[in-house]
C-alpha positions in Angstrom: 16.5 -68.1 142.0 16.2 -64.8 143.8 13.4 -62.3 143.3 15.5 -59.8 141.3 16.8 -62.6 139.0 13.2 -63.9 138.5 12.0 -60.3 137.6 14.9 -59.9 135.1 14.0 -63.3 133.5 10.2 -62.6 133.4 10.3 -58.9 132.8 8.3 -59.0 129.6 5.4 -60.9 131.1 5.4 -58.5 134.1 5.6 -55.6 131.6 2.5 -56.8 129.8 0.6 -56.8 133.1 1.9 -53.3 134.0 1.1 -51.7 130.7 -2.4 -53.1 130.7 -2.9 -51.7 134.3 -1.4 -48.4 133.2 -3.8 -48.2 130.2 -6.7 -48.9 132.6 -5.6 -46.1 135.0 -4.9 -43.4 132.3 -6.2 -44.5 128.9 -6.2 -40.9 127.5 -2.4 -40.9 127.0 -2.3 -43.7 124.4 -5.5 -43.1 122.4 -5.6 -41.7 118.9 -4.9 -37.9 119.1 -3.4 -38.3 122.6 0.1 -37.3 123.7 1.7 -40.5 122.3 0.1 -40.0 118.9 -0.2 -43.8 118.3 -1.6 -43.3 114.8 2.0 -42.3 113.8 4.4 -43.5 116.5 2.8 -47.0 116.8 1.2 -47.6 113.4 4.3 -46.7 111.5 7.4 -46.1 113.6 7.1 -48.8 116.2 5.9 -51.6 113.8 8.6 -50.7 111.3 11.2 -50.8 114.1 10.2 -54.3 115.2 10.5 -55.7 111.7 13.8 -53.8 111.0 15.1 -55.3 114.2 13.9 -58.8 113.1 15.7 -58.3 109.7 18.9 -57.2 111.5 18.8 -60.2 113.9 17.8 -63.1 111.6 20.9 -65.1 110.8 19.9 -66.2 107.3 23.4 -67.4 106.6 23.0 -70.1 109.2 19.9 -71.6 107.5 21.7 -73.2 104.5 22.6 -76.3 106.5 19.0 -77.0 107.3 17.7 -76.0 103.8 17.6 -79.5 102.3 15.4 -81.1 105.0 12.4 -80.4 102.8 10.0 -82.9 104.4 10.4 -81.5 107.9 10.0 -77.8 106.7 6.9 -78.8 104.6 5.3 -80.5 107.5 5.9 -77.6 109.9 4.7 -74.9 107.6 1.6 -76.8 106.4 0.7 -77.7 110.0 1.1 -74.1 111.4 -0.4 -72.2 108.5 -3.0 -74.6 107.0 -4.0 -77.3 109.5 -3.9 -75.1 112.6 -6.2 -72.4 111.3 -8.6 -74.9 109.8 -8.8 -77.0 113.0 -9.4 -73.8 115.1 -12.1 -72.7 112.6 -13.9 -76.0 113.1 -13.5 -75.8 116.9 -15.0 -72.3 116.9 -18.1 -73.5 115.1 -18.8 -75.5 118.3 -17.6 -72.8 120.7 -19.8 -70.2 119.0 -22.8 -72.0 120.6 -21.5 -71.3 124.1 -21.6 -68.1 126.1 -17.9 -67.2 125.6 -17.4 -63.7 124.3 -17.4 -63.8 120.5 -14.6 -61.3 120.1 -12.3 -63.5 122.3 -13.3 -66.4 120.0 -12.3 -64.3 117.0 -9.0 -63.7 118.8 -8.5 -67.5 119.0 -8.8 -67.6 115.2 -6.2 -64.8 114.8 -3.8 -66.9 117.0 -4.2 -69.8 114.6 -3.3 -67.7 111.6 0.0 -66.5 113.1 3.5 -67.7 111.9 5.9 -69.4 114.2 7.9 -67.1 116.5 11.5 -66.1 115.7 12.9 -67.0 119.2 10.9 -69.2 121.7 10.7 -72.4 119.5 14.4 -72.1 118.8 15.3 -71.5 122.5 13.3 -74.5 123.7 14.5 -76.8 120.9 18.1 -75.9 121.8 17.3 -76.4 125.6 16.2 -80.0 124.8 19.1 -80.6 122.4 16.9 -81.0 119.3 17.5 -80.1 115.7 18.3 -76.4 116.3 19.2 -75.7 112.6 15.7 -76.9 111.5 14.1 -74.8 114.2 16.0 -71.7 113.1 15.1 -72.3 109.5 11.4 -72.8 110.2 11.1 -69.9 112.5 12.9 -67.6 110.0 11.2 -69.0 106.9 7.8 -69.0 108.7 8.2 -65.3 109.7 8.9 -64.4 106.0 6.0 -66.5 104.8 3.7 -65.1 107.5 4.2 -61.6 106.1 2.1 -62.6 103.1 0.1 -65.7 104.4 -1.0 -64.4 107.8 -2.9 -61.2 106.5 -4.5 -63.4 103.8 -5.6 -65.9 106.4 -6.9 -63.2 108.7 -8.9 -61.7 105.9 -10.2 -65.1 104.8 -11.4 -66.3 108.2 -12.4 -63.0 109.8 -12.7 -60.3 107.2 -11.3 -56.8 107.8 -12.7 -53.5 108.9 -15.0 -52.0 106.3 -13.1 -48.7 106.7 -9.8 -50.2 105.6 -9.7 -51.4 101.9 -7.7 -54.5 101.0 -5.2 -52.6 98.9 -4.5 -50.2 101.8 -3.9 -53.0 104.2 -1.2 -54.6 102.0 0.4 -51.3 101.0 0.8 -50.5 104.8 2.1 -54.1 105.4 4.6 -53.6 102.6 5.9 -50.3 103.9 5.9 -51.2 107.7 6.8 -54.9 107.5 8.5 -56.0 104.2 10.6 -52.9 103.6 12.0 -52.7 107.2 12.7 -56.4 107.1 14.7 -56.2 103.8 16.5 -53.1 105.1 17.4 -55.0 108.3 18.8 -57.9 106.2 20.8 -55.5 103.9 22.3 -53.7 107.0 23.2 -57.1 108.5 25.3 -57.9 105.5 27.5 -54.9 106.2 27.4 -55.0 110.0 27.6 -58.8 110.5 31.0 -58.7 112.3 30.0 -55.8 114.5 26.7 -57.4 115.4 28.3 -60.8 116.2 31.0 -59.1 118.3 28.7 -56.7 120.3 25.6 -59.0 120.4 22.9 -56.3 120.7 19.8 -57.2 122.8 17.5 -57.7 119.7 14.9 -59.6 121.7 14.7 -57.0 124.5 14.4 -54.1 121.9 11.5 -55.8 120.1 9.8 -56.7 123.4 10.1 -53.1 124.7 8.5 -51.8 121.5 5.9 -54.5 121.7 4.9 -53.3 125.2 4.2 -49.8 123.7 1.9 -51.4 121.1 0.1 -53.4 123.7 -0.3 -50.3 125.9 -1.8 -48.1 123.2 -4.1 -51.0 122.1 -5.5 -51.3 125.6 -5.8 -47.5 126.0 -8.2 -47.6 123.0 -10.2 -50.3 124.8 -10.4 -48.7 128.2 -11.3 -45.3 126.7 -14.4 -47.0 125.1 -16.9 -47.6 127.9 -19.1 -49.9 125.7 -16.3 -52.6 125.6 -16.2 -55.0 128.6 -14.1 -58.0 129.3 -16.0 -60.9 130.7 -13.9 -62.7 133.4 -15.6 -66.1 132.9 -14.9 -65.9 129.1 -11.3 -65.0 129.8 -10.8 -68.0 132.1 -12.4 -70.3 129.6 -10.3 -69.0 126.7 -7.1 -69.5 128.9 -8.1 -73.2 129.5 -8.9 -73.7 125.8 -5.5 -72.3 124.8 -3.6 -74.7 127.1 -5.8 -77.6 125.8 -5.0 -76.6 122.2 -1.3 -76.4 122.9 -1.1 -79.8 124.6 -3.4 -81.5 122.0 -1.3 -80.2 119.1 2.0 -81.0 120.7 0.8 -84.6 121.2 -0.5 -84.7 117.6 2.8 -83.5 116.1 4.6 -86.0 118.4 2.5 -88.9 117.3 2.8 -88.0 113.6 6.6 -87.5 113.6 7.3 -90.6 115.6 5.0 -93.0 113.7 6.7 -95.9 111.9 7.9 -94.8 108.5 8.0 -91.1 109.3 11.8 -91.0 108.9 12.2 -88.2 111.4 14.9 -88.4 114.0 14.2 -87.8 117.7 16.0 -84.4 117.3 13.7 -83.6 114.3 10.6 -84.5 116.4 11.6 -81.9 119.1 11.9 -79.1 116.4 8.6 -80.2 114.8 6.7 -80.1 118.2 7.9 -76.6 119.1 7.9 -75.0 115.7 4.5 -76.3 114.6 2.6 -75.3 117.8 4.2 -72.0 118.8 2.8 -68.7 117.5 4.5 -65.3 117.1 3.5 -62.4 119.4 6.2 -60.1 118.0 4.9 -60.4 114.4 1.2 -61.0 115.4 0.4 -57.8 117.4 1.7 -55.4 114.7 -0.2 -57.3 112.0 -3.5 -57.2 114.0 -2.9 -53.5 114.5 -2.7 -53.0 110.7 -5.4 -55.5 109.5 -8.0 -54.6 112.2 -7.2 -50.9 112.5 -10.9 -50.0 112.3 -12.2 -52.3 115.0 -13.1 -50.9 118.4 -12.6 -54.5 119.8 -9.0 -54.8 118.5 -7.7 -55.3 122.1 -10.3 -58.1 122.7 -9.1 -59.8 119.5 -5.5 -59.4 120.8 -6.1 -61.0 124.2 -5.9 -64.7 123.2 -2.5 -64.0 121.5 -1.3 -62.2 124.7 -2.3 -65.4 126.7 -0.9 -67.8 124.1 2.6 -66.3 124.1 3.4 -66.8 127.8 1.4 -70.1 127.9 3.6 -71.7 125.1 6.8 -70.6 126.9 5.5 -71.9 130.3 4.3 -75.2 128.9 7.5 -75.7 126.8 9.8 -74.9 129.7 7.9 -77.4 132.0 8.1 -80.1 129.3 11.9 -79.6 128.5 13.2 -82.2 131.0 10.6 -84.8 130.0 11.2 -84.3 126.2 15.0 -84.3 126.8 14.9 -87.6 128.6 12.7 -89.2 125.9 15.0 -88.0 123.2 18.1 -89.2 125.0 16.6 -92.7 125.5 15.5 -92.9 121.9 19.0 -91.9 120.7 20.6 -94.5 123.0 18.3 -97.3 121.8 18.9 -96.4 118.1 22.7 -96.6 118.8 22.3 -100.0 120.4 20.3 -101.3 117.4 23.2 -100.4 115.0 
């Protein structure tokens, strides 16, 4: 693959690095009251645009075929929104005794509270040849569920800023998340044929808006001289994230392939990716709303910014291995018939 092709493929990861560097060089542009006016353009317009875009792109009409696979859906949603946050909460009780930056550890807890992503789990499940319909359903259903469950989990495990009352958080979530999402779905009903014919770049639009949110978040950080990012803590958190992803993928694999589980190899693939992947697209805007009053918002966001490329990188590396396992299991099951 040539350099330009690689840049086109990985433009979002490169974009994250560039916007963080830009924020470091000139933080005054993206701070509150600055030229970008993030208190309006980001808090309301950008966040609403991301969720309107999600509503417009979610193919809910394709989910009916996967709807009846209740055991699979129940396992994925319980693992990602109950077991995952609880396991990380227990892990952080141990990690709190170490010298790792406490705000980065809080960021790990926020990662655990996030719903599954709308795209990456589906793309990797499809690349392996797994149960794509189940992956689509759980990604879409998890996103809808996350609108209510994720803020509750964040408030339960971390509390919110004292300057933002509980009712204010949910009214803003309703106006900037729920309403745009519903509007997107309503528009999709009328524009379905046009959207399927033109295939707008929904993913690229959300990613570009997301870069703006990340930029303004880090502008706030770099404009505050009292906040410093410890390189050792950052490296340790990166290693912990990879360890969590590998451990949880192995755990979901072991559970879904145990005797009597009644999950097919294709189901196992969907379970592994959907249960362990977390949404950056939904996560960053929600953190922006729930932790609006925190000076350390960007430090809380860092683990999620690491988790997103890590899950795609790890998943991509494992695709050939998982595909060969699934193919051999399917062949052996055919021979036994």
